[in-house]
Backbone bond lengths (Angstrom), bond angles and torsions (degrees), N, CA, C in turn:
res aa  C-N    CA-C-N  psi(-1)  N-CA   C-N-CA  omega(-1)  CA-C   N-CA-C  phi
1 X - - - 1.463 - - 1.525 109.16 -
2 X 1.314 115.71 141.25 1.458 119.51 178.23 1.510 109.07 -144.14
3 X 1.312 116.92 145.41 1.465 120.04 172.36 1.509 109.32 -153.19
4 X 1.335 114.28 171.48 1.447 119.93 -179.35 1.518 107.99 -123.93
5 X 1.318 116.84 138.74 1.456 121.12 -172.67 1.514 110.67 -131.15
6 X 1.334 114.32 148.32 1.462 120.75 166.13 1.520 104.48 -103.12
7 X 1.309 116.05 88.09 1.461 120.93 -167.96 1.519 113.84 -82.75
8 X 1.329 117.69 -17.72 1.461 120.30 -177.28 1.524 110.21 -90.56
9 X 1.328 116.89 123.84 1.458 121.14 -175.76 1.526 112.01 -60.08
10 X 1.319 117.96 -32.47 1.458 121.14 -177.25 1.526 112.36 -78.68
11 X 1.323 117.42 -8.16 1.465 121.64 -171.25 1.532 111.45 -115.04
12 X 1.327 116.95 41.46 1.467 120.84 -177.54 1.529 113.55 -100.43
13 X 1.332 117.76 -9.82 1.461 120.63 -173.94 1.524 111.30 -58.16
14 X 1.324 115.97 127.31 1.457 121.96 176.34 1.512 115.11 85.02
15 X 1.333 118.32 -3.61 1.465 120.25 -175.91 1.522 110.59 -93.07
16 X 1.329 115.73 122.65 1.467 123.04 178.40 1.523 107.34 -117.35
17 X 1.351 117.79 92.38 1.465 120.13 -174.11 1.521 113.36 -64.25
18 X 1.339 117.41 -30.48 1.457 120.03 -179.99 1.515 112.85 -64.92
19 X 1.320 116.80 -26.59 1.472 121.60 -179.75 1.523 112.06 -107.66
20 X 1.327 118.29 3.87 1.462 121.79 -174.87 1.536 109.62 49.70
21 X 1.323 114.76 53.18 1.456 121.62 -172.10 1.522 110.48 -132.92
22 X 1.321 115.75 132.36 1.454 121.91 173.41 1.523 108.56 -120.78
23 X 1.350 116.66 120.73 1.456 121.97 173.41 1.524 106.83 -96.38
24 X 1.325 115.99 124.38 1.460 121.40 -172.40 1.528 109.38 -128.75
25 X 1.323 116.78 128.53 1.450 120.88 178.67 1.528 111.87 -76.16
26 X 1.315 115.26 159.05 1.466 119.97 176.54 1.533 110.50 -56.64
27 X 1.320 116.21 133.15 1.468 124.33 178.69 1.527 113.31 66.85
28 X 1.319 116.78 7.98 1.462 119.94 174.74 1.531 109.80 -86.52
29 X 1.318 114.66 151.42 1.457 121.11 179.67 1.514 109.92 -120.89
30 X 1.310 116.63 143.04 1.456 120.63 176.02 1.523 108.63 -145.26
31 X 1.326 116.19 156.95 1.459 120.95 -177.46 1.525 110.94 -126.82
32 X 1.315 114.56 150.22 1.461 122.74 175.04 1.523 108.33 -124.74
33 X 1.323 114.94 150.29 1.460 120.21 173.23 1.516 108.58 -108.63
34 X 1.324 116.21 118.54 1.458 121.71 178.80 1.519 107.94 -91.31
35 X 1.319 116.34 121.89 1.471 122.67 -176.80 1.525 109.19 -98.02
36 X 1.348 116.06 137.21 1.469 122.43 -177.74 1.517 109.74 60.79
37 X 1.357 115.14 57.64 1.456 120.60 -170.25 1.528 114.26 -93.53
38 X 1.319 118.32 -3.19 1.459 119.98 -175.69 1.525 110.29 -63.56
39 X 1.330 116.11 125.18 1.455 120.16 176.61 1.510 114.56 84.64
40 X 1.326 118.29 1.23 1.459 120.73 -179.93 1.523 110.18 -89.51
41 X 1.312 114.86 143.88 1.464 121.90 177.19 1.525 108.04 -104.02
42 X 1.334 115.69 109.77 1.465 120.54 179.86 1.526 108.33 -88.91
43 X 1.341 115.89 126.95 1.460 119.62 -179.60 1.530 109.50 -143.65
44 X 1.326 114.73 160.31 1.465 121.50 -177.63 1.529 109.58 -124.80
45 X 1.325 115.10 139.02 1.458 121.40 169.17 1.529 108.31 -101.21
46 X 1.334 116.95 138.82 1.456 120.66 175.70 1.507 113.10 59.93
47 X 1.333 116.93 46.11 1.468 119.42 -174.34 1.526 113.41 -88.67
48 X 1.339 118.22 19.61 1.461 120.28 176.56 1.525 112.19 -64.33
49 X 1.336 116.91 -21.11 1.462 120.54 -176.19 1.524 113.20 -89.16
50 X 1.341 117.90 -2.82 1.463 119.47 -176.86 1.517 111.40 -151.55
51 X 1.313 114.85 166.16 1.466 121.13 168.34 1.526 107.22 -113.96
52 X 1.321 116.01 155.08 1.469 119.37 -178.27 1.518 109.99 -145.78
53 X 1.313 114.84 153.29 1.463 120.26 177.62 1.518 109.12 -144.53
54 X 1.319 115.74 147.75 1.462 123.01 177.47 1.513 109.40 -105.32
55 X 1.323 116.39 130.71 1.449 120.40 176.33 1.518 111.32 -77.96
56 X 1.310 115.58 -176.58 1.461 121.47 -179.69 1.523 110.60 -64.25
57 X 1.321 115.88 145.56 1.455 120.11 176.50 1.523 109.58 -65.83
58 X 1.320 115.69 126.55 1.460 123.25 -178.95 1.539 111.72 59.64
59 X 1.332 114.16 59.13 1.469 121.36 179.27 1.529 110.14 -65.21
60 X 1.310 116.91 121.26 1.463 121.90 -172.04 1.528 112.84 -62.33
61 X 1.326 117.53 -37.32 1.468 119.84 -176.52 1.529 112.02 -63.93
62 X 1.321 116.78 -27.01 1.467 119.79 -178.61 1.528 111.36 -66.76
63 X 1.304 117.35 -27.51 1.466 121.11 -177.75 1.532 111.82 -70.63
64 X 1.326 117.44 -14.34 1.458 120.85 -178.98 1.532 112.57 -89.91
65 X 1.326 116.70 -2.66 1.464 119.88 -175.85 1.527 110.10 -69.46
66 X 1.343 118.93 119.78 1.467 121.35 -176.81 1.524 113.06 -70.47
67 X 1.325 117.52 -12.75 1.461 120.08 -179.24 1.520 113.20 -85.22
68 X 1.327 117.04 -5.01 1.463 120.96 174.94 1.519 109.79 -89.01
69 X 1.322 116.19 148.86 1.465 120.77 177.69 1.524 109.70 -74.30
70 X 1.322 115.70 167.19 1.456 120.25 177.89 1.513 111.49 -60.21
71 X 1.316 117.00 -41.22 1.466 120.68 178.85 1.519 110.32 -63.13
72 X 1.318 116.88 -44.59 1.461 120.37 -178.19 1.527 111.16 -61.53
73 X 1.308 116.67 -40.28 1.466 120.08 -178.95 1.533 112.27 -64.67
74 X 1.322 117.36 -21.79 1.457 121.30 -179.82 1.529 112.48 -85.37
75 X 1.352 116.64 -7.88 1.453 120.38 -177.02 1.530 111.07 -93.13
76 X 1.314 115.27 172.72 1.458 121.36 172.60 1.522 107.58 -76.15
77 X 1.326 116.62 129.13 1.463 121.64 -175.07 1.526 109.98 -119.81
78 X 1.340 114.83 142.88 1.461 119.31 179.59 1.528 109.38 -142.17
79 X 1.313 116.39 135.53 1.456 121.67 179.64 1.536 110.22 -90.05
80 X 1.334 114.92 135.63 1.461 121.68 174.10 1.519 107.28 -121.50
81 X 1.310 117.94 123.25 1.461 122.78 -178.25 1.519 109.39 -115.15
82 X 1.329 116.33 132.41 1.470 120.53 177.53 1.527 108.68 -127.31
83 X 1.335 116.25 149.06 1.457 123.34 178.99 1.519 108.90 -131.08
84 X 1.329 116.77 130.12 1.455 120.97 -179.95 1.519 111.54 -74.71
85 X 1.335 116.51 128.24 1.468 120.61 -176.96 1.531 113.18 -118.62
86 X 1.330 117.72 -26.44 1.462 121.23 179.93 1.522 108.24 -154.86
87 X 1.309 116.41 150.51 1.465 119.97 179.06 1.529 109.05 -61.43
88 X 1.314 115.93 129.05 1.461 120.30 -178.92 1.511 111.22 164.26
89 X 1.324 116.01 -173.65 1.459 121.59 -176.45 1.520 110.79 -131.12
90 X 1.319 115.65 135.05 1.461 122.53 174.59 1.530 108.12 -126.92
91 X 1.318 115.55 160.24 1.469 121.01 177.11 1.520 108.36 -127.56
92 X 1.320 115.39 127.68 1.457 120.61 178.98 1.527 109.65 -100.51
93 X 1.342 114.56 132.94 1.460 121.58 176.80 1.519 109.39 -119.90
94 X 1.313 116.46 152.83 1.455 122.40 165.95 1.526 105.84 -126.56
95 X 1.327 116.24 109.31 1.467 121.75 -173.75 1.517 111.21 -100.37
96 X 1.313 115.16 145.54 1.461 121.48 172.68 1.521 107.32 -130.10
97 X 1.311 115.64 114.60 1.466 122.38 -178.71 1.533 110.95 52.76
98 X 1.337 115.50 41.29 1.461 120.90 173.53 1.510 115.90 86.94
99 X 1.333 118.31 0.77 1.466 121.23 -179.46 1.523 110.28 -120.87
100 X 1.358 115.89 150.43 1.461 120.32 176.92 1.517 109.86 -62.16
101 X 1.321 115.84 128.11 1.461 121.08 178.89 1.530 110.87 -104.55
102 X 1.327 116.18 -12.95 1.458 122.63 170.22 1.527 107.47 -131.13
103 X 1.322 116.84 159.88 1.460 119.49 172.29 1.517 107.46 -64.24
104 X 1.330 119.04 128.67 1.468 120.30 -179.52 1.529 110.84 -52.56
105 X 1.319 116.14 134.80 1.459 122.67 -177.53 1.526 109.98 -101.89
106 X 1.326 117.15 118.13 1.454 121.95 176.75 1.524 109.36 -84.09
107 X 1.315 116.83 129.02 1.464 122.57 176.81 1.524 107.23 -117.37
108 X 1.307 116.07 113.63 1.463 121.93 -176.45 1.529 108.40 -109.42
109 X 1.316 116.99 115.47 1.461 121.99 179.62 1.527 108.39 -90.28
110 X 1.344 115.42 126.78 1.465 121.51 -176.06 1.529 109.41 -126.10
111 X 1.319 115.84 164.59 1.460 119.98 179.52 1.518 112.20 -82.10
112 X 1.319 118.12 -14.84 1.459 122.29 -177.69 1.534 110.29 -74.88
113 X 1.322 116.82 123.10 1.468 120.48 -175.34 1.523 112.39 -75.37
114 X 1.339 117.68 -10.93 1.464 120.88 178.14 1.525 111.85 -97.36
115 X 1.314 117.31 17.08 1.469 122.29 177.27 1.530 111.77 59.14
116 X 1.327 115.36 36.71 1.472 120.20 179.36 1.518 109.84 -107.84
117 X 1.331 116.01 138.85 1.456 120.03 171.98 1.528 111.07 -86.58
118 X 1.332 116.78 -24.75 1.458 121.85 175.35 1.522 106.88 -110.58
119 X 1.333 116.59 119.09 1.445 121.46 -176.47 1.508 113.58 -98.72
120 X 1.320 115.97 -167.09 1.453 121.78 -169.76 1.521 114.08 -69.26
121 X 1.333 117.70 -43.23 1.459 120.35 -172.90 1.525 111.67 -71.91
122 X 1.319 116.40 155.30 1.467 121.71 -179.52 1.527 109.80 -59.76
123 X 1.333 116.18 125.64 1.453 121.36 178.19 1.513 115.01 76.05
124 X 1.344 118.61 7.15 1.469 121.68 -179.88 1.521 109.86 -76.17
125 X 1.323 116.62 111.63 1.466 120.77 -174.80 1.527 108.92 -155.74
126 X 1.314 117.23 148.73 1.456 120.90 175.49 1.522 109.77 -66.64
127 X 1.319 115.87 154.88 1.458 119.59 -179.96 1.521 112.79 -60.67
128 X 1.336 116.15 -39.26 1.464 119.98 -178.13 1.527 111.27 -64.72
129 X 1.337 116.83 -44.40 1.461 118.45 -179.33 1.529 110.67 -73.13
130 X 1.330 118.36 -33.31 1.466 120.02 176.50 1.530 110.09 -57.36
131 X 1.322 116.01 -45.43 1.464 119.67 178.47 1.519 111.03 -60.74
132 X 1.329 116.55 -43.03 1.468 120.50 179.06 1.527 110.70 -62.29
133 X 1.326 117.31 -43.98 1.464 121.05 -177.33 1.527 111.74 -66.70
134 X 1.315 116.98 -34.75 1.458 119.30 -179.74 1.522 111.94 -65.10
135 X 1.315 116.82 -23.02 1.465 121.28 179.04 1.529 113.43 -92.18
136 X 1.343 116.34 1.98 1.457 120.98 178.64 1.523 110.18 -104.75
137 X 1.334 116.25 159.65 1.459 120.23 169.28 1.522 108.27 -66.09
138 X 1.329 117.23 163.05 1.455 120.40 179.42 1.522 110.70 -58.77
139 X 1.320 117.10 -43.80 1.478 119.99 -179.16 1.530 111.43 -63.13
140 X 1.328 116.81 -44.71 1.461 119.15 179.24 1.522 110.90 -66.34
141 X 1.333 116.95 -31.74 1.464 120.32 176.71 1.523 110.90 -65.77
142 X 1.327 117.12 -40.94 1.467 121.29 177.31 1.526 110.14 -57.86
143 X 1.324 116.64 -47.25 1.466 120.54 -177.90 1.523 110.93 -71.33
144 X 1.324 117.33 -35.32 1.473 119.12 177.89 1.532 110.26 -63.04
145 X 1.322 117.35 -39.12 1.462 121.24 177.07 1.524 110.26 -65.52
146 X 1.327 116.71 -42.11 1.465 120.09 177.39 1.525 110.94 -61.33
147 X 1.333 116.81 -39.74 1.464 120.51 179.38 1.531 111.35 -68.35
148 X 1.321 117.12 -34.22 1.464 120.00 174.74 1.524 110.35 -58.52
149 X 1.324 116.32 -42.44 1.463 120.67 178.00 1.532 111.65 -70.02
150 X 1.327 116.11 -35.54 1.466 121.90 179.62 1.525 111.90 -57.62
151 X 1.324 116.75 -35.98 1.465 120.86 -177.29 1.526 112.59 -96.87
152 X 1.328 117.28 3.77 1.464 120.96 -177.67 1.528 111.12 -85.76
153 X 1.324 115.31 177.73 1.463 120.18 177.12 1.516 112.40 -66.90
154 X 1.342 117.90 -20.61 1.469 120.53 175.19 1.524 109.74 -57.20
155 X 1.333 116.07 -40.82 1.462 120.81 -176.86 1.516 113.28 -89.95
156 X 1.332 117.68 -27.61 1.462 119.87 -171.81 1.524 114.60 -103.81
157 X 1.357 116.85 -20.67 1.460 118.52 -175.41 1.519 114.42 -128.34
158 X 1.315 117.58 -25.27 1.464 118.44 -172.32 1.522 110.57 -129.64
159 X 1.316 118.29 -125.13 1.450 122.92 -177.91 1.518 108.25 -159.53
160 X 1.325 116.27 161.19 1.455 120.39 -179.64 1.515 114.35 -92.04
161 X 1.324 118.24 1.73 1.466 119.65 179.10 1.527 109.61 -62.21
162 X 1.328 116.49 125.82 1.449 122.72 178.54 1.515 114.97 79.96
163 X 1.341 118.42 1.91 1.463 121.51 -175.54 1.522 112.34 -90.50
164 X 1.325 117.35 -38.64 1.464 121.36 -168.65 1.528 112.74 -103.27
165 X 1.329 114.76 53.43 1.471 122.53 174.20 1.528 112.93 56.29
166 X 1.309 115.25 43.50 1.461 122.22 174.49 1.527 106.77 -146.24
167 X 1.317 116.78 144.25 1.457 121.37 -179.14 1.522 110.11 -56.76
168 X 1.333 116.47 141.88 1.467 119.85 -174.40 1.517 114.54 -69.17
169 X 1.322 118.82 -3.35 1.462 120.18 176.29 1.522 112.14 -89.78
170 X 1.345 117.22 -5.07 1.463 121.06 -177.91 1.524 111.11 -107.63
171 X 1.336 116.29 146.48 1.461 120.54 170.95 1.531 108.95 -60.59
172 X 1.323 116.60 144.69 1.465 119.65 -166.52 1.531 114.17 -122.61
173 X 1.328 117.91 16.33 1.464 119.43 -177.16 1.531 111.83 -59.82
174 X 1.336 116.79 -48.16 1.454 120.17 -179.88 1.517 112.62 -71.53
175 X 1.333 116.98 -33.96 1.457 120.91 177.29 1.532 110.45 -62.95
176 X 1.323 116.80 -36.91 1.469 120.83 177.24 1.521 110.89 -63.36
177 X 1.333 117.17 -45.92 1.464 120.44 179.35 1.525 110.81 -60.85
178 X 1.330 116.57 -45.15 1.467 119.78 179.69 1.529 109.90 -63.22
179 X 1.328 117.75 -44.10 1.463 122.45 -178.58 1.523 111.13 -58.31
180 X 1.320 117.62 -41.93 1.464 120.80 179.25 1.530 110.81 -62.69
181 X 1.334 116.68 -43.17 1.459 120.52 177.41 1.526 110.83 -65.46
182 X 1.320 117.34 -44.98 1.456 121.14 -177.76 1.531 110.93 -62.96
183 X 1.330 117.43 -41.60 1.456 120.16 179.47 1.526 110.99 -67.08
184 X 1.326 116.99 -43.82 1.467 119.41 179.91 1.529 110.64 -60.96
185 X 1.324 116.89 -42.49 1.463 120.77 -179.70 1.525 111.25 -67.56
186 X 1.330 117.21 -40.45 1.467 120.64 178.91 1.525 111.06 -64.81
187 X 1.320 116.50 -43.44 1.465 121.05 -178.72 1.521 111.09 -66.83
188 X 1.335 117.16 -38.62 1.456 120.85 -177.91 1.534 112.80 -90.43
189 X 1.340 116.42 -6.34 1.456 120.02 175.81 1.515 114.26 70.70
190 X 1.344 116.17 39.92 1.462 120.77 179.05 1.525 109.26 -126.03
191 X 1.337 115.89 166.42 1.456 121.48 -178.90 1.529 110.71 -77.02
192 X 1.302 116.15 136.61 1.465 121.79 178.44 1.529 109.35 -77.69
193 X 1.336 118.88 121.71 1.470 120.23 178.90 1.522 112.90 -65.00
194 X 1.324 117.80 -13.07 1.465 121.66 178.42 1.532 112.06 -100.71
195 X 1.320 115.59 14.39 1.450 120.35 171.15 1.519 113.95 78.01
196 X 1.328 115.24 -170.73 1.460 121.70 -175.05 1.526 113.71 -102.17
197 X 1.333 117.35 -2.02 1.464 121.73 -179.70 1.521 109.08 -101.17
198 X 1.350 116.76 111.00 1.465 118.93 -173.21 1.519 113.78 -71.42
199 X 1.326 118.87 -4.53 1.465 120.38 -179.27 1.527 112.82 -80.11
200 X 1.336 117.81 -10.15 1.469 119.62 -169.63 1.526 113.34 -67.15
201 X 1.338 118.27 -18.46 1.461 120.24 179.12 1.528 112.21 -114.45
202 X 1.323 117.20 15.65 1.458 120.26 -176.94 1.529 113.23 -67.52
203 X 1.317 117.93 -16.45 1.469 121.56 176.95 1.523 107.61 -153.65
204 X 1.339 117.68 159.35 1.462 119.29 175.03 1.526 112.63 -56.89
205 X 1.330 116.81 -39.21 1.462 120.47 -179.08 1.527 110.99 -62.69
206 X 1.318 116.85 -43.11 1.466 120.56 178.43 1.532 110.68 -64.14
207 X 1.336 116.50 -40.18 1.460 120.46 -179.29 1.532 111.08 -64.71
208 X 1.340 116.64 -41.13 1.466 120.45 177.51 1.521 109.95 -63.50
209 X 1.312 116.88 -43.64 1.456 121.44 179.31 1.529 110.91 -60.51
210 X 1.340 116.22 -44.31 1.470 119.39 179.06 1.522 110.46 -61.30
211 X 1.336 116.72 -44.71 1.461 120.43 -178.90 1.527 111.34 -61.65
212 X 1.327 117.49 -40.60 1.457 120.58 -179.00 1.528 111.79 -70.32
213 X 1.320 117.16 -26.96 1.465 120.82 179.07 1.523 112.97 -87.55
214 X 1.334 117.68 -16.12 1.463 121.02 -174.02 1.529 111.77 -131.38
215 X 1.339 116.98 61.26 1.469 119.63 -176.46 1.522 114.33 -67.42
216 X 1.327 118.48 -16.61 1.462 119.19 176.66 1.526 112.03 -79.66
217 X 1.336 116.68 -17.90 1.460 121.41 -177.97 1.530 112.80 -96.96
218 X 1.331 115.18 -38.38 1.465 119.99 -173.98 1.528 109.93 -143.63
219 X 1.329 115.49 159.81 1.465 122.21 173.97 1.519 109.21 -114.16
220 X 1.322 116.11 142.78 1.460 122.80 176.06 1.519 108.13 -99.81
221 X 1.339 117.10 121.58 1.460 122.27 -174.65 1.525 110.58 -116.29
222 X 1.335 114.27 138.53 1.465 122.84 174.99 1.528 113.57 65.79
223 X 1.316 116.93 28.33 1.463 120.35 174.60 1.520 108.53 -128.95
224 X 1.322 115.33 138.12 1.461 120.98 175.34 1.524 108.09 -132.60
225 X 1.329 116.48 124.90 1.456 118.44 178.67 1.514 111.41 149.40
226 X 1.315 114.00 -172.50 1.458 120.87 -177.72 1.527 110.84 -87.49
227 X 1.311 114.52 165.54 1.462 121.31 175.51 1.531 108.81 -63.24
228 X 1.353 118.29 115.33 1.473 119.87 -177.52 1.526 112.90 -65.83
229 X 1.331 117.83 -15.25 1.459 121.23 177.65 1.526 111.40 -92.86
230 X 1.338 117.09 -4.95 1.465 121.50 177.58 1.518 114.27 67.57
231 X 1.346 116.86 31.82 1.462 120.51 -176.04 1.524 112.52 -109.28
232 X 1.329 117.05 -50.05 1.470 121.01 -174.67 1.524 111.04 -65.48
233 X 1.337 115.42 123.77 1.463 120.73 -178.51 1.520 110.85 -128.04
234 X 1.314 115.39 153.12 1.454 121.75 174.18 1.529 108.35 -71.90
235 X 1.318 117.54 126.07 1.455 121.09 -174.55 1.525 112.94 -66.12
236 X 1.342 116.88 -26.49 1.474 119.42 -177.59 1.521 112.21 -84.59
237 X 1.332 118.21 -34.83 1.474 121.07 -176.43 1.524 112.08 -106.07
238 X 1.332 117.15 -15.89 1.470 123.18 -176.94 1.533 112.40 62.91
239 X 1.323 115.58 17.31 1.456 120.47 174.64 1.527 109.28 -95.71
240 X 1.336 115.81 161.59 1.452 119.18 179.34 1.524 111.03 -56.35
241 X 1.309 114.65 134.18 1.459 120.64 -179.66 1.530 110.00 -78.33
242 X 1.320 116.27 141.97 1.461 121.09 175.66 1.522 108.92 -111.05
243 X 1.312 116.38 125.77 1.463 121.33 179.55 1.519 110.01 -80.45
244 X 1.341 118.00 129.99 1.462 120.25 174.57 1.522 110.17 -78.42
245 X 1.310 116.33 155.97 1.466 120.29 177.72 1.526 109.12 -71.10
246 X 1.333 116.37 127.40 1.461 122.60 177.54 1.528 108.15 -125.28
247 X 1.322 116.05 120.95 1.456 120.33 -177.89 1.529 110.26 -81.46
248 X 1.339 115.76 155.89 1.456 121.21 176.00 1.526 109.41 -56.48
249 X 1.300 117.09 130.75 1.458 121.83 179.28 1.508 114.15 95.54
250 X 1.341 117.94 -15.42 1.461 120.53 178.79 1.524 110.29 -69.03
251 X 1.318 115.53 139.96 1.474 121.88 177.57 1.529 112.32 54.49
252 X 1.322 115.57 30.83 1.459 119.57 177.57 1.512 115.17 78.86
253 X 1.326 117.54 8.07 1.469 120.88 -177.96 1.518 111.20 -92.69
254 X 1.318 116.37 70.48 1.450 120.47 176.71 1.511 110.94 -77.68
255 X 1.317 116.49 153.19 1.457 121.61 179.72 1.527 109.09 -74.86
256 X 1.333 117.07 133.36 1.461 120.91 -177.05 1.521 110.72 -137.38
257 X 1.335 114.16 166.79 1.465 120.92 178.68 1.525 110.38 -55.48
258 X 1.335 114.95 137.87 1.451 119.81 178.00 1.506 114.47 87.89
259 X 1.342 118.10 -13.82 1.461 119.09 176.43 1.522 109.74 -61.53
260 X 1.317 116.06 152.66 1.452 122.07 -175.47 1.522 110.84 -86.70
261 X 1.319 115.89 132.45 1.462 122.92 179.21 1.524 108.32 -108.16
262 X 1.337 116.07 128.87 1.467 122.33 178.39 1.523 107.44 -114.30
263 X 1.307 115.92 122.04 1.461 121.29 -173.06 1.524 110.85 -107.50
264 X 1.336 115.58 132.51 1.461 120.31 172.04 1.522 108.39 -130.23
265 X 1.322 115.16 152.61 1.463 121.13 -179.05 1.520 109.83 -132.56
266 X 1.314 115.03 147.82 1.466 120.45 174.20 1.508 113.41 81.48
267 X 1.315 116.95 -71.40 1.459 121.46 -176.81 1.523 109.57 -127.33
268 X 1.335 114.97 171.92 1.460 119.69 -179.39 1.528 112.26 -67.00
269 X 1.314 117.45 -18.63 1.471 120.90 177.57 1.530 112.28 -100.54
270 X 1.319 116.62 6.53 1.458 120.25 -175.88 1.514 113.53 -86.43
271 X 1.325 116.55 58.94 1.466 121.37 -177.59 1.528 110.72 -71.36
272 X 1.343 115.93 131.95 1.463 120.04 -171.77 1.525 115.06 -126.09
273 X 1.337 119.03 -32.93 1.459 117.68 -160.94 1.526 111.32 -161.31
274 X 1.348 115.15 154.50 1.463 123.36 175.37 1.529 108.43 -128.35
275 X 1.333 117.49 132.58 1.461 121.11 176.98 1.525 109.11 -149.61
276 X 1.321 117.92 -168.69 1.460 121.46 -177.54 1.523 111.91 -129.07
277 X 1.317 115.81 149.23 1.461 121.62 174.58 1.524 108.66 -68.78
278 X 1.327 115.92 126.43 1.460 120.92 176.43 1.525 110.85 -103.37
279 X 1.306 117.80 -33.64 1.456 122.98 -176.66 1.518 110.60 -55.89
280 X 1.324 116.84 134.10 1.459 120.06 172.73 1.532 108.84 -83.71
281 X 1.337 116.69 142.68 1.470 121.20 -175.80 1.532 109.24 52.19
282 X 1.326 115.13 58.59 1.466 121.74 -173.56 1.523 111.66 -59.15
283 X 1.324 117.93 139.38 1.467 121.89 -179.94 1.523 111.70 -79.56
284 X 1.319 116.39 172.49 1.466 121.08 175.60 1.523 111.19 -101.19
285 X 1.315 117.17 -5.30 1.469 121.63 175.46 1.519 108.06 -153.12
286 X 1.347 115.90 168.13 1.458 120.09 -177.48 1.509 111.07 92.54
287 X 1.314 117.08 -149.20 1.451 121.82 -176.63 1.530 110.56 -98.78
288 X 1.308 114.25 142.67 1.462 121.96 -178.51 1.521 109.36 -121.14
289 X 1.330 116.81 131.72 1.458 121.05 177.37 1.525 108.94 -91.25
290 X 1.323 116.00 130.10 1.459 120.75 179.20 1.522 110.41 -124.04
291 X 1.332 115.95 160.34 1.448 121.68 171.70 1.517 106.61 -117.59
292 X 1.336 116.51 126.34 1.458 122.84 -165.31 1.519 112.34 -127.89
293 X 1.323 115.97 138.19 1.444 121.70 167.52 1.513 110.53 -93.57
294 X 1.332 116.03 164.03 1.466 122.77 177.69 1.526 112.42 60.77
295 X 1.325 115.33 49.71 1.458 121.55 -178.74 1.522 110.67 -117.78
296 X 1.321 117.08 139.93 1.459 122.24 173.64 1.512 113.18 78.72
297 X 1.334 114.95 -171.97 1.462 122.96 178.89 1.524 109.18 -135.37
298 X 1.331 119.78 113.80 1.469 125.20 0.79 1.528 111.01 -69.99
299 X 1.319 115.80 156.01 1.457 120.63 -174.84 1.521 110.60 -65.93
300 X 1.333 115.79 119.25 1.458 119.95 -178.52 1.526 109.86 -134.82
301 X 1.314 117.27 -143.67 1.464 122.85 -177.12 1.513 107.38 -122.48
302 X 1.326 116.80 139.21 1.458 119.59 -175.05 1.524 110.65 -152.74
303 X 1.328 114.56 160.09 1.464 121.38 171.08 1.524 107.96 -91.75
304 X 1.327 115.81 141.29 1.449 120.93 179.39 1.533 110.02 -134.63
305 X 1.329 116.49 153.69 1.457 122.48 174.34 1.518 108.11 -112.87
306 X 1.343 117.40 125.25 1.463 121.25 -173.92 1.523 110.72 -126.53
307 X 1.331 115.08 147.97 1.455 122.50 -175.82 1.531 110.17 -85.42
308 X 1.328 116.25 112.66 1.459 120.67 -179.79 1.517 112.74 -66.80
309 X 1.325 117.72 -21.11 1.462 121.15 -175.84 1.528 112.98 -95.78
310 X 1.325 118.21 0.30 1.462 121.03 -177.58 1.525 111.33 -64.85
311 X 1.333 115.04 144.54 1.464 121.78 -178.78 1.527 109.51 -123.10
312 X 1.323 115.75 162.65 1.456 121.74 173.15 1.524 108.67 -116.16
313 X 1.328 116.13 165.64 1.459 120.44 177.83 1.528 110.02 -59.41
314 X 1.319 116.02 130.82 1.455 120.42 -176.55 1.511 112.17 108.63
315 X 1.334 116.68 -11.13 1.458 120.41 174.60 1.510 115.80 97.70
316 X 1.320 118.37 -3.22 1.456 120.01 -179.94 1.514 112.10 -80.17
317 X 1.325 115.55 162.69 1.457 121.29 178.03 1.528 110.37 -77.55
318 X 1.322 115.45 143.81 1.457 119.80 176.64 1.526 110.78 -69.89
319 X 1.346 116.81 -34.60 1.455 121.91 -179.05 1.526 109.39 -107.80
320 X 1.310 115.78 123.16 1.456 123.90 174.94 1.529 106.68 -114.59
321 X 1.340 117.61 151.42 1.444 120.05 -173.56 1.525 112.51 -130.97
322 X 1.337 114.27 147.40 1.459 121.11 168.51 1.525 106.33 -114.85
323 X 1.334 114.67 111.84 1.468 121.98 -175.80 1.520 109.73 -96.28
324 X 1.320 116.36 120.72 1.463 120.86 179.85 1.533 109.98 -78.35
325 X 1.315 116.43 135.27 1.463 121.87 -178.41 1.542 109.84 -88.28
326 X 1.313 115.25 68.39 1.467 120.72 177.99 1.528 108.38 -130.79
């Protein structure tokens, strides 16, 4: 058995283990621990973009790492260090008798120092990820962009305050959700269902107001009441509009990836948070997986599991949704 690990907690920036992908900034260095390395031939394809070095076979200091399992500590361990030198892509293999002994690891060197493939400016994306996004649905592209940020230095080393087109003194959970949608739409060349004003998702109240004012773009699910921002009005009476309760799945408005989740706790006015649906083929009850900005300390990006059936005092749902009509 053989595997490769990023065993150092401080050295996780840019590493996406689910995709066997490492995003590495120019002149940045990162290390991997190769487990059960005896007899393996480590080689690189397309290594013009980086330099690499192999540590001593069975380096003793690696066995002291508390992030390795007991089994891993009993194996032969070897450190592999790579440094990004030019924008490009390399693939690392560990071969045993001519066959891959680990899943090939793609190392993509980018100019972004935060290990992001999608950067701050509208449509700023590496060529490799742009190609990948063009082959995805808009919703999957939104989540793929969010996942790129999830594995970046924003989530692993620093914080998202001031990163997602919002002043660093403000909480940025909703700004992150809007930014992911705006980038996906810009990259794919389509209209953003959340409009051109990035403030519309900065709070649950703003998101509800936007949904009530733009029923052709989005649907408001599991909310009943007036526009909390006092903006949406009935065109015939000019009085504040009241949203009727609409359950998930009604009128074809099923919950889908990338839809906006508005979280409240305690009471019906206890609005707390904005995030996005991550679960594919999202259910109408049970647990829901979300991807969230402004989580933890320092505030970064994280996956969360939330109860779709949770209620607040007064009978309202804890989770309210804005479903994009795309």
